N, C-alpha and C positions, 0 to 999 in steps of 0.2 A: 623578351618575350613574357609578355602580362596576361594572367591567366587569371580570371574572376570564378574561384567557389563559391557557390550558392546557399543557402540553406533551404529554401522552400524555394515552391511557386511565386510565392509574394516576390520576394528577392528576385528571382529569376523577370522577372516582369519588370522591376525597377530598374535590372541594371540595362535588358535590351533597349528600355527605352534610354537610359544613360547613353550608353556605347553609341545607338545612333544618333543622336542630336550631336555628341562632340565628334561626330565620325572616328573613332576607335576602330581598330580592326575587327573585322568580325569573327578572328579566335580568339576575342581577349574575352569570353564568358564559356563557361565549361557549365550549364546548365545539370544539375542535379534533383530529380525526381525527389522529394521529403519521402522516405519509405518509413522512418519511425515515427509514425502517430504516436500523440501524446498518451493515449489509451496503452500503448506497448511500452510507456517507454520505463526500464526498470534500474535505467543507473542516470546519476546527472553528467554522466561523460559522454552522452550515448550520441550527443549532436557532434561532439570532436571525433569522434569515433567513424561516423561518415562523414565528415569530413577527408579523415582518413583513406577509408576505403575511396574515395571520390580522387585523392592524388597518387595511390596508388595503380588505381585503372587509366589514370592519364601518362604516370611514367613508363608503364607497360604497353602502355598505344605508343609513346615516343610523342607526344604534344608537350612535355616538357623538358627544357634543357636546364643545363647545368647552371648558365648564369638567369634562370628566370624572376620574376616577379611573381609572386603567386599572391592575391587577395581573397581572404574569404569574409561573407557575410554569415554572420547567425544570431539568431537572436537569442536573449540569455535566460528565458525566460525556463528550460528545463536541465538549467545549468545548477549548482550549489556553489557557494560562494567562492570558494577556494580553484572548482573549475572556472568559475567566472575572470578569474585575477590570473590563471595559468594562462587561459585561450587570451584575454586581452593584451598580455605583455608581449605575445608574438614570438615567445622562444621556439626556433629550430628544433627542442626539446621533442614538442608536440608531435613534430613529423620525424623523427631522426632513426624510428625503429623500421622505419620504412625500408629496402634494399634498392641502392643507387639513388638516395636522396643526397642531396649536395651540401653543404655549410655556404656553399656560391647561392643557393637561393634564397630571395628575400621573402621575406613573411609580413604581409600587412592585415592585420584581424581588423575588422569592421564589426561593429555589432550595436545592436538594438535590444534594449531593458526597459521592460523586460521582451518587447515583441515590436516589430514594425509599424501596427495599427496604433497599438499607443502612445509609441515616439512621436507617429504624424500627429494624432489628434495633441500632445503634448506642445507641438510646434505650432500649433492652431490649425491645421490642415481639415474641411468637415468628411471624418471618417466615419461613417453611422456605427453605433454603437448599439447591437451586437451586428457585425457585417456579414450579411449574407450575401452567397455568391461573390466572393471575394476574390479570385480569380477573374472575373468578367467586370467585378467593380476596378480594380488597380490596373487591368487591360485601358479602360475609358480613362481613368485618371492620370495616369502616366501618360499614355498616349496622344493627351491633350496638352504635354507639355513643353515649351522649346526651351532652348539653353537658359533662356533667363528666369523659367521657372526654377532650374535645375542651381541654377546658383542665387535665387532667392533662399530654395532648402540650405545649400552648405551654408548660407547667415545665418540662417535661424540655429544650425548644427551648433554655429558656435560657441564655446564658452559654455556649455552643457553636460552636464555628467553622465547622461544615460542614452549617449549614441554619438557615433564618431563619421556619421555619413557624409558630412564635409571632408572629411579626409578621403573617402570612396572619390566621392565628387572630383576632386584636387585628381587623385591619381588618372581618374578616367579621361579628364580632358586634358592630359599632357599626354597620353596614349599616341594620339594623332600630329604631336609636336615632331 
């Protein structure tokens, strides 16, 4: 079983569109509302802590089995360098304090540095700056994409250091295999 934990609404929209285009099982994403707004951020690891809380909730509800694959997707703009490297390492140590967490769970951290908007602009996509009505924009933007559009995004991401969205596309595309 594979589960995707997202950082915020933009990532949830991306994940839903990606899962729909590659016909990944509906249980593959576990949307999480972004309750940690930037103005309330007090520490650089608040996003990782939010992912921990989402994971704990999923374990308690029985959504995660001991041999699951967990894909986390997160912007790095609120993390210091040390937390960024810790997150990108995919270390199970991030989640090991969670009760009933298994070492058999594989973690794949997906990152956008500094965030999804900037990454997509750097990759040549027409993302307005500033981006108003972000959720509406991303719904229209990604809903218009087909499988080939996601494959194009994957190719654009290969070899860049500021994102690994190509890994997300690879992982989602094989879920239906």
